[in-house]
C-alpha positions in Angstrom: -0.6 -22.4 -116.9 -4.0 -22.1 -118.5 -3.8 -24.6 -121.3 -5.7 -27.7 -120.0 -4.5 -31.2 -120.9 -5.6 -33.2 -124.0 -3.4 -36.2 -122.9 -5.5 -39.3 -122.4 -2.7 -41.6 -121.2 -3.9 -44.3 -118.8 -7.5 -43.7 -119.9 -9.6 -46.5 -121.4 -12.1 -45.5 -124.1 -14.9 -47.6 -125.6 -15.9 -46.7 -129.2 -18.9 -48.3 -131.0 -19.2 -48.5 -134.7 -15.4 -48.3 -134.7 -14.8 -50.3 -137.9 -15.6 -47.5 -140.4 -16.2 -43.8 -140.9 -16.6 -41.6 -137.8 -16.1 -44.4 -135.3 -12.8 -45.5 -136.9 -11.5 -41.9 -137.0 -12.5 -41.3 -133.3 -10.8 -44.5 -132.1 -7.5 -43.7 -133.9 -7.6 -40.1 -132.7 -8.2 -41.2 -129.1 -5.2 -43.6 -129.4 -3.1 -40.7 -130.8 -4.0 -38.8 -127.6 -2.7 -41.8 -125.6 -5.9 -43.7 -124.6 -6.2 -47.5 -124.5 -9.1 -48.6 -126.7 -12.0 -51.0 -126.6 -13.4 -51.0 -130.1 -16.8 -52.6 -131.1 -18.2 -53.2 -134.5 -20.1 -55.8 -136.5 -17.3 -56.5 -138.9 -14.1 -58.4 -137.8 -12.1 -57.4 -140.9 -12.6 -53.7 -140.2 -11.9 -54.0 -136.5 -8.6 -55.9 -137.2 -7.5 -53.1 -139.5 -8.3 -50.4 -136.9 -6.7 -52.4 -134.0 -3.5 -52.7 -136.1 -3.3 -48.9 -136.5 -3.9 -48.3 -132.8 -1.3 -50.8 -131.7 1.3 -49.0 -133.9 0.6 -45.9 -131.7 1.8 -48.0 -128.7 -1.5 -48.1 -126.9 -3.5 -51.1 -126.0 -6.5 -52.2 -128.0 -9.2 -54.8 -127.4 -11.7 -55.5 -130.2 -15.1 -57.2 -130.1 -17.4 -58.2 -132.9 -20.9 -57.3 -131.7 -24.1 -55.8 -132.9 -24.9 -53.1 -130.2 -28.6 -53.9 -130.4 -27.8 -57.3 -128.8 -28.1 -56.2 -125.1 -26.8 -59.4 -123.5 -23.7 -59.5 -125.7 -22.9 -55.8 -125.1 -23.5 -56.2 -121.4 -21.0 -59.1 -121.2 -18.4 -57.0 -123.1 -18.7 -54.0 -120.8 -18.8 -56.2 -117.7 -15.4 -57.9 -118.5 -13.5 -54.6 -118.8 -11.3 -53.7 -115.8 -12.3 -50.0 -116.1 -13.8 -47.5 -118.5 -13.1 -43.8 -118.4 -14.6 -42.7 -121.8 -17.4 -43.8 -124.0 -17.9 -42.6 -127.6 -21.4 -43.8 -128.3 -21.1 -43.6 -132.0 -22.8 -46.6 -133.7 -26.0 -45.7 -135.6 -27.8 -45.7 -138.9 -30.2 -43.8 -141.1 -32.8 -45.0 -143.7 -34.0 -41.8 -145.4 -37.8 -42.0 -146.2 -40.5 -39.3 -146.7 -42.5 -39.1 -143.5 -45.7 -40.4 -145.3 -43.8 -43.4 -146.6 -41.8 -44.5 -143.5 -42.0 -48.2 -143.2 -42.8 -49.4 -139.7 -40.0 -52.0 -139.7 -37.4 -49.3 -140.7 -38.7 -46.9 -138.0 -38.5 -49.6 -135.3 -35.0 -50.6 -136.4 -33.7 -47.0 -136.3 -35.2 -46.5 -132.8 -33.6 -49.7 -131.7 -30.1 -48.9 -132.9 -30.1 -45.0 -132.6 -32.0 -44.7 -129.3 -32.5 -47.9 -127.3 -29.0 -49.4 -127.9 -27.4 -46.0 -127.3 -29.3 -45.6 -124.0 -28.4 -49.2 -122.9 -24.7 -48.8 -123.7 -24.5 -45.4 -122.0 -26.1 -46.9 -118.8 -23.8 -50.0 -118.8 -20.7 -47.8 -119.3 -21.8 -45.3 -116.6 -22.3 -48.1 -114.1 -18.8 -49.5 -114.9 -17.3 -46.0 -114.6 -18.9 -45.5 -111.2 -17.3 -48.7 -109.9 -13.9 -46.9 -109.9 -13.3 -45.7 -106.4 -11.5 -42.6 -107.5 -14.0 -41.7 -110.3 -14.9 -38.3 -108.7 -11.2 -37.3 -108.7 -10.3 -38.6 -112.2 -13.6 -37.9 -113.9 -15.2 -39.6 -116.8 -16.6 -38.6 -120.2 -19.5 -39.9 -122.4 -19.8 -38.4 -125.9 -23.0 -39.3 -127.7 -22.6 -39.0 -131.5 -25.5 -36.8 -132.5 -26.0 -34.7 -135.6 -27.0 -31.3 -136.8 -30.3 -33.1 -137.4 -30.7 -33.2 -133.6 -31.1 -29.4 -133.7 -32.9 -28.7 -137.0 -35.3 -30.7 -139.2 -34.4 -32.1 -142.6 -36.2 -33.6 -145.6 -36.7 -37.3 -145.6 -35.2 -37.5 -142.2 -38.1 -37.4 -139.8 -37.2 -40.7 -138.0 -33.5 -39.7 -137.8 -34.6 -36.3 -136.4 -36.7 -38.0 -133.8 -33.8 -40.2 -132.8 -31.2 -37.4 -132.6 -33.5 -34.9 -130.9 -34.2 -37.7 -128.4 -30.4 -38.2 -128.0 -29.9 -34.5 -127.2 -32.6 -34.8 -124.5 -31.0 -38.0 -123.1 -27.6 -36.3 -123.0 -29.0 -33.4 -120.9 -30.8 -35.7 -118.5 -27.7 -38.1 -118.1 -25.4 -35.1 -117.5 -27.4 -34.0 -114.5 -27.7 -37.5 -113.0 -24.0 -38.3 -113.5 -22.5 -34.9 -112.5 -22.1 -36.0 -108.8 -19.7 -38.7 -110.1 -17.8 -36.1 -112.2 -18.9 -38.0 -115.3 -19.5 -35.4 -118.1 -22.0 -36.1 -120.9 -22.1 -34.2 -124.2 -22.9 -34.6 -127.9 -20.9 -33.9 -131.0 -23.2 -32.8 -133.9 -21.6 -33.1 -137.3 -22.9 -31.8 -140.5 -22.5 -34.1 -143.5 -19.1 -35.9 -143.5 -18.1 -38.1 -146.4 -18.3 -41.6 -144.8 -19.5 -45.0 -146.1 -22.9 -44.2 -144.7 -23.3 -40.7 -146.3 -21.5 -41.6 -149.6 -24.6 -43.3 -151.0 -26.8 -40.3 -150.2 -24.3 -37.8 -151.7 -24.2 -39.7 -155.0 -27.4 -37.8 -155.8 -26.0 -34.6 -157.4 -29.1 -32.5 -156.6 -29.0 -33.6 -153.0 -25.3 -32.9 -152.7 -25.7 -29.4 -154.2 -28.6 -28.7 -151.7 -26.4 -29.9 -148.8 -23.5 -27.7 -149.7 -25.8 -24.7 -150.2 -26.9 -25.2 -146.5 -23.3 -25.1 -145.1 -22.0 -21.5 -144.9 -18.4 -22.7 -145.0 -19.2 -24.3 -148.3 -17.8 -27.8 -147.8 -18.3 -31.1 -146.0 -16.7 -31.8 -142.7 -13.5 -33.9 -142.6 -13.3 -37.0 -140.4 -10.4 -35.4 -138.5 -12.5 -32.4 -137.6 -15.1 -34.6 -135.9 -12.5 -36.8 -134.3 -10.7 -33.7 -132.8 -13.9 -32.5 -131.3 -14.5 -35.9 -129.7 -11.0 -36.0 -128.2 -11.5 -32.4 -126.8 -14.7 -33.4 -125.1 -13.2 -36.6 -123.7 -10.2 -34.8 -122.3 -9.5 -32.6 -119.3 -9.5 -29.6 -121.6 -13.3 -29.8 -121.5 -13.5 -30.5 -117.7 -16.2 -27.9 -117.1 -18.3 -28.8 -120.2 -21.3 -31.1 -119.6 -24.9 -31.4 -120.8 -24.4 -29.6 -124.1 -23.7 -30.0 -127.8 -20.6 -29.2 -129.8 -21.9 -28.4 -133.3 -19.3 -29.2 -136.0 -21.6 -28.1 -138.8 -19.9 -25.4 -140.8 -22.6 -22.9 -139.8 -25.6 -25.0 -140.9 -27.6 -24.3 -137.7 -26.5 -20.7 -137.4 -29.1 -19.6 -140.0 
């Protein structure tokens, strides 16, 4: 039998930014694959709605209202989990500004949420994963949510480029250090997906047209297409894949 298993039964997955958009889609898809969830977001109402959907799928779900830039809070949440097998390091933000007009406070905020908080959470979850005595046998997976902008440059996205290229480098370094524990680390790199975060940028018709012209498949990505890629990398179907990027970009970076 050559088809490897996508079943995540008895696995516990942490998803950040799980209340909306990509995080929400990933959390529900992981639950559909059988995983128990630990979902984290800043908005209780959103979390409650996602938790309700997950529980209908007959898997367990714990939810925590937390800003991932608050290190002590996030540390306490991770500490109290019995075990963690999967981390989807998804929470992040973007404030598009021309490089010459980037405000220092915006740059520092984006570094804090997209780089520092992502690093901290990955480290905390990796330490928790290593606590499991059978980790080497059962394996673990960390998926850092990157972007096509971690592979190419983009207008009014210099800080976001910096964050995501840094995340690609972090992923490679982590994958080497964690390989001896059989913890795999990869990124998923979407093109533009219509989410609450991108919706406001895509209201600009000229920008929307330029984006579509850059995607050879000629359309935006669907949430389900990103979530499926995340489930694949989290599962045993990807058991030999680590330290790399799965580009879900409709061909944007092929040019």
